[in-house]
C-alpha positions as a Markdown table, in Angstrom:
| # | Residue | x | y | z |
|---|---|---|---|---|
| 1 | Met | -8.8 | 1.4 | -15.2 |
| 2 | Arg | -7.1 | -1.7 | -16.6 |
| 3 | Ala | -3.4 | -2.3 | -15.8 |
| 4 | Arg | -0.8 | -2.6 | -18.4 |
| 5 | Thr | 1.0 | -5.9 | -18.5 |
| 6 | Val | 4.7 | -5.8 | -18.7 |
| 7 | Leu | 6.1 | -8.8 | -20.7 |
| 8 | Thr | 9.8 | -9.4 | -20.3 |
| 9 | Ser | 11.9 | -12.5 | -19.9 |
| 10 | Glu | 11.6 | -12.0 | -16.1 |
| 11 | Arg | 8.1 | -10.8 | -15.7 |
| 12 | Thr | 4.7 | -11.8 | -17.1 |
| 13 | Trp | 2.3 | -10.3 | -14.6 |
| 14 | Pro | 0.5 | -6.9 | -14.5 |
| 15 | Asp | 2.0 | -3.7 | -13.2 |
| 16 | Trp | -0.7 | -2.0 | -11.3 |
| 17 | Phe | 1.5 | 1.0 | -10.2 |
| 18 | Thr | 3.8 | 2.4 | -12.8 |
| 19 | Gly | 2.1 | 4.9 | -15.0 |
| 20 | Gln | -1.2 | 4.3 | -13.3 |
| 21 | Tyr | -3.3 | 6.6 | -11.0 |
| 22 | Ala | -1.5 | 5.0 | -8.1 |
| 23 | Gln | 1.9 | 6.4 | -9.1 |
| 24 | Asp | 0.3 | 9.8 | -9.9 |
| 25 | Ala | -1.2 | 10.0 | -6.4 |
| 26 | Phe | 2.2 | 9.0 | -4.8 |
| 27 | Glu | 3.9 | 11.8 | -6.7 |
| 28 | Arg | 1.3 | 14.4 | -5.7 |
| 29 | His | 1.3 | 13.5 | -2.0 |
| 30 | Leu | 4.7 | 12.1 | -1.2 |
| 31 | Leu | 7.3 | 13.9 | -3.4 |
| 32 | Pro | 6.8 | 17.2 | -1.4 |
| 33 | Ile | 8.0 | 15.3 | 1.8 |
| 34 | Ala | 10.7 | 13.2 | 0.1 |
| 35 | Gly | 14.0 | 12.8 | 1.9 |
| 36 | Arg | 12.7 | 13.7 | 5.3 |
| 37 | Glu | 14.8 | 12.2 | 8.1 |
| 38 | Asn | 13.4 | 9.5 | 10.4 |
| 39 | Phe | 10.4 | 9.0 | 8.0 |
| 40 | Tyr | 8.7 | 5.6 | 8.7 |
| 41 | Ala | 6.5 | 4.1 | 6.1 |
| 42 | Leu | 4.5 | 0.9 | 6.0 |
| 43 | Gln | 3.1 | -0.8 | 2.9 |
| 44 | Ile | 0.4 | -3.5 | 3.2 |
| 45 | Gly | 0.6 | -5.5 | 0.0 |
| 46 | Ala | 4.0 | -5.3 | -1.6 |
| 47 | Tyr | 3.3 | -7.6 | -4.6 |
| 48 | Cys | 6.4 | -7.6 | -6.8 |
| 49 | Gly | 7.8 | -4.3 | -5.5 |
| 50 | Asp | 6.7 | -1.7 | -8.0 |
| 51 | Ala | 5.6 | 0.8 | -5.3 |
| 52 | Thr | 8.4 | -0.4 | -3.1 |
| 53 | Glu | 11.1 | 0.5 | -5.6 |
| 54 | Trp | 9.5 | 3.9 | -6.2 |
| 55 | Leu | 9.2 | 4.7 | -2.5 |
| 56 | Leu | 12.8 | 3.7 | -1.8 |
| 57 | Thr | 14.2 | 5.6 | -4.8 |
| 58 | Asn | 12.1 | 8.8 | -4.4 |
| 59 | Val | 10.8 | 9.2 | -0.8 |
| 60 | Val | 12.3 | 7.0 | 1.8 |
| 61 | Thr | 15.8 | 8.3 | 1.4 |
| 62 | Gly | 16.5 | 10.5 | 4.4 |
| 63 | Lys | 18.7 | 9.6 | 7.3 |
| 64 | Gly | 17.1 | 7.2 | 9.7 |
| 65 | Ser | 14.1 | 6.6 | 7.3 |
| 66 | Trp | 12.6 | 3.1 | 6.9 |
| 67 | Leu | 10.0 | 1.3 | 4.8 |
| 68 | Val | 8.4 | -2.0 | 5.9 |
| 69 | Asp | 6.7 | -4.2 | 3.3 |
| 70 | Val | 4.0 | -6.6 | 4.6 |
| 71 | Asp | 2.7 | -9.4 | 2.3 |
| 72 | Thr | 2.0 | -13.1 | 2.3 |
| 73 | Trp | 3.2 | -13.5 | -1.3 |
| 74 | Glu | 0.3 | -15.9 | -1.8 |
| 75 | Gly | -2.1 | -13.7 | -3.6 |
| 76 | Ser | -5.7 | -13.4 | -2.5 |
| 77 | Lys | -9.2 | -14.4 | -3.8 |
| 78 | Glu | -9.2 | -12.1 | -6.8 |
| 79 | Ala | -9.8 | -13.1 | -10.4 |
| 80 | Glu | -6.7 | -11.2 | -11.4 |
| 81 | His | -4.5 | -13.3 | -9.2 |
| 82 | Glu | -5.6 | -16.7 | -10.4 |
| 83 | Ala | -3.1 | -16.9 | -13.3 |
| 84 | Ile | -0.2 | -15.4 | -11.3 |
| 85 | Asp | 2.5 | -17.7 | -9.8 |
| 86 | Phe | 3.2 | -15.8 | -6.6 |
| 87 | Arg | 6.3 | -17.9 | -5.9 |
| 88 | Glu | 7.8 | -16.2 | -8.9 |
| 89 | Val | 6.5 | -12.9 | -7.9 |
| 90 | Glu | 8.2 | -13.2 | -4.5 |
| 91 | Arg | 11.5 | -14.2 | -6.1 |
| 92 | Phe | 11.3 | -11.3 | -8.4 |
| 93 | Tyr | 10.5 | -9.0 | -5.5 |
| 94 | Leu | 13.5 | -10.2 | -3.5 |
| 95 | Gln | 15.9 | -9.7 | -6.3 |
| 96 | Arg | 14.5 | -6.3 | -7.1 |
| 97 | Val | 14.7 | -4.9 | -3.5 |
| 98 | Glu | 18.0 | -6.5 | -2.6 |
| 99 | Pro | 20.1 | -3.4 | -3.2 |
| 100 | Phe | 18.0 | -1.2 | -0.8 |
| 101 | Ile | 19.1 | -0.7 | 2.8 |
| 102 | His | 16.1 | 1.2 | 4.1 |
| 103 | Leu | 13.8 | -1.8 | 3.8 |
| 104 | Gly | 12.2 | -4.2 | 6.2 |
| 105 | Arg | 10.1 | -7.2 | 5.2 |
| 106 | Phe | 7.4 | -9.1 | 7.0 |
| 107 | Lys | 6.0 | -12.2 | 5.4 |
| 108 | Gly | 2.6 | -12.8 | 6.8 |
| 109 | Thr | -0.7 | -11.1 | 7.2 |
| 110 | Ser | -1.2 | -7.5 | 8.2 |
| 111 | Asp | -3.1 | -8.6 | 11.3 |
| 112 | Asp | -0.1 | -10.6 | 12.5 |
| 113 | Tyr | 2.3 | -7.7 | 11.7 |
| 114 | Phe | 0.3 | -5.2 | 13.7 |
| 115 | Lys | 0.2 | -7.6 | 16.7 |
| 116 | Gln | 3.9 | -8.2 | 16.7 |
| 117 | His | 5.4 | -4.9 | 15.5 |
| 118 | Pro | 3.5 | -1.8 | 16.7 |
| 119 | Val | 5.5 | 1.3 | 15.8 |
| 120 | Gly | 4.7 | 4.9 | 14.9 |
| 121 | Phe | 4.5 | 5.5 | 11.1 |
| 122 | Asp | 4.3 | 8.6 | 9.0 |
| 123 | Phe | 2.8 | 6.9 | 6.0 |
| 124 | Ile | 0.8 | 3.7 | 5.6 |
| 125 | Tyr | -0.3 | 2.4 | 2.2 |
| 126 | Ile | -3.2 | -0.1 | 2.4 |
| 127 | Asp | -3.3 | -2.3 | -0.7 |
| 128 | Gly | -3.4 | -5.8 | 0.7 |
| 129 | Ala | -6.5 | -8.1 | 0.7 |
| 130 | His | -9.3 | -6.2 | -0.9 |
| 131 | Asn | -12.3 | -7.6 | 0.9 |
| 132 | Ala | -14.2 | -5.0 | 2.9 |
| 133 | Glu | -13.7 | -6.6 | 6.3 |
| 134 | Gln | -9.9 | -6.8 | 5.9 |
| 135 | Val | -9.6 | -3.3 | 4.5 |
| 136 | Leu | -11.5 | -1.9 | 7.5 |
| 137 | Arg | -9.4 | -3.9 | 9.9 |
| 138 | Asp | -6.2 | -2.6 | 8.2 |
| 139 | Ala | -7.5 | 1.0 | 8.5 |
| 140 | Val | -8.4 | 0.7 | 12.2 |
| 141 | Asn | -5.0 | -0.8 | 12.9 |
| 142 | Ala | -3.3 | 1.8 | 10.8 |
| 143 | Asp | -4.9 | 4.6 | 12.8 |
| 144 | Arg | -3.6 | 3.1 | 16.0 |
| 145 | Tyr | 0.0 | 3.3 | 14.8 |
| 146 | Leu | 0.0 | 6.4 | 12.6 |
| 147 | Asn | 1.6 | 9.5 | 13.9 |
| 148 | Val | -0.4 | 12.8 | 14.0 |
| 149 | Gly | 0.4 | 14.5 | 10.7 |
| 150 | Gly | 0.9 | 11.2 | 9.0 |
| 151 | Leu | -0.8 | 9.9 | 5.8 |
| 152 | Ile | -2.9 | 6.9 | 5.0 |
| 153 | Ala | -3.5 | 6.0 | 1.4 |
| 154 | Phe | -6.0 | 3.4 | 0.3 |
| 155 | Asp | -5.9 | 1.8 | -3.2 |
| 156 | Asp | -8.8 | 0.7 | -5.4 |
| 157 | Tyr | -11.5 | 2.8 | -3.8 |
| 158 | Arg | -13.6 | 2.6 | -7.0 |
| 159 | Trp | -12.7 | -1.0 | -7.7 |
| 160 | Trp | -16.3 | -2.3 | -7.8 |
| 161 | Glu | -17.0 | 0.0 | -10.7 |
| 162 | Tyr | -14.7 | -2.0 | -12.9 |
| 163 | Gly | -16.7 | -5.2 | -12.6 |
| 164 | Asn | -15.7 | -6.5 | -9.2 |
| 165 | Asn | -18.3 | -7.4 | -6.6 |
| 166 | Arg | -19.3 | -5.0 | -3.9 |
| 167 | Asp | -17.3 | -6.7 | -1.1 |
| 168 | Thr | -14.4 | -4.4 | -2.0 |
| 169 | Pro | -12.3 | -1.6 | -0.4 |
| 170 | Gly | -14.8 | 1.2 | -1.1 |
| 171 | Pro | -17.4 | 0.5 | 1.6 |
| 172 | Ala | -14.7 | -0.2 | 4.2 |
| 173 | Ile | -13.0 | 3.1 | 3.4 |
| 174 | Asp | -16.2 | 5.0 | 3.6 |
| 175 | Ser | -17.1 | 3.4 | 6.9 |
| 176 | Phe | -13.6 | 4.3 | 8.3 |
| 177 | Leu | -13.9 | 7.9 | 7.2 |
| 178 | Arg | -17.3 | 8.3 | 8.7 |
| 179 | Cys | -16.2 | 6.8 | 12.1 |
| 180 | Tyr | -12.9 | 8.8 | 12.2 |
| 181 | Glu | -14.0 | 12.0 | 10.5 |
| 182 | Lys | -12.9 | 14.2 | 13.3 |
| 183 | Arg | -9.4 | 12.7 | 13.2 |
| 184 | Tyr | -8.6 | 12.9 | 9.5 |
| 185 | Lys | -8.6 | 15.4 | 6.7 |
| 186 | Thr | -9.4 | 13.9 | 3.3 |
| 187 | Leu | -6.9 | 15.0 | 0.7 |
| 188 | Glu | -8.1 | 13.0 | -2.3 |
| 189 | Lys | -11.0 | 10.6 | -3.0 |
| 190 | Asp | -11.0 | 9.1 | -6.4 |
| 191 | Gly | -9.2 | 5.9 | -7.6 |
| 192 | Gln | -7.2 | 6.2 | -4.4 |
| 193 | Val | -8.2 | 7.8 | -1.1 |
| 194 | Trp | -5.5 | 9.9 | 0.8 |
| 195 | Val | -6.1 | 11.2 | 4.3 |
| 196 | Arg | -4.0 | 13.1 | 6.8 |
| 197 | Lys | -4.3 | 12.5 | 10.5 |
| 198 | Val | -4.9 | 15.8 | 12.2 |
| 199 | Arg | -5.5 | 14.7 | 15.8 |
């Protein structure tokens, strides 16, 4: 599915969240638990804050709740990123999220974040580097710090079907699900994969 591109005086890069299958999945799985107190969420890959703004407006709103965004704001080795100035993306992101008080930000890799800030989360969104090795590493780390009953969402499960090479999230997600099948219940497996930790 191709993303729509929003062209404004402030933004000239794609929106891969709003009105896409990603937002639809967020609404299905997260709106029923919106406003829960002490709800801790982690987003690996924040980009310009499309999902961040949605989460902080609609879900991470309860007392004591918190969202942490992890990103290098340098892009990755994807064709779609080549024409994007990630310095501008980061500036846009910072202006956009400035009003929100339930937000933490870590500029660096997800590997570094997990080493330095282990904490129990109720929701982890994996949408950072899309090569299979990194996605698998993010998934294993996420499992270590996800509370029982918590959700993991993976983006771009079917990414290779849209012309990308096979070193993509799909094989890593499938490997994780096979290895951890007794620990997770699969809720959705299409453009995104959503699982709940049951033990």
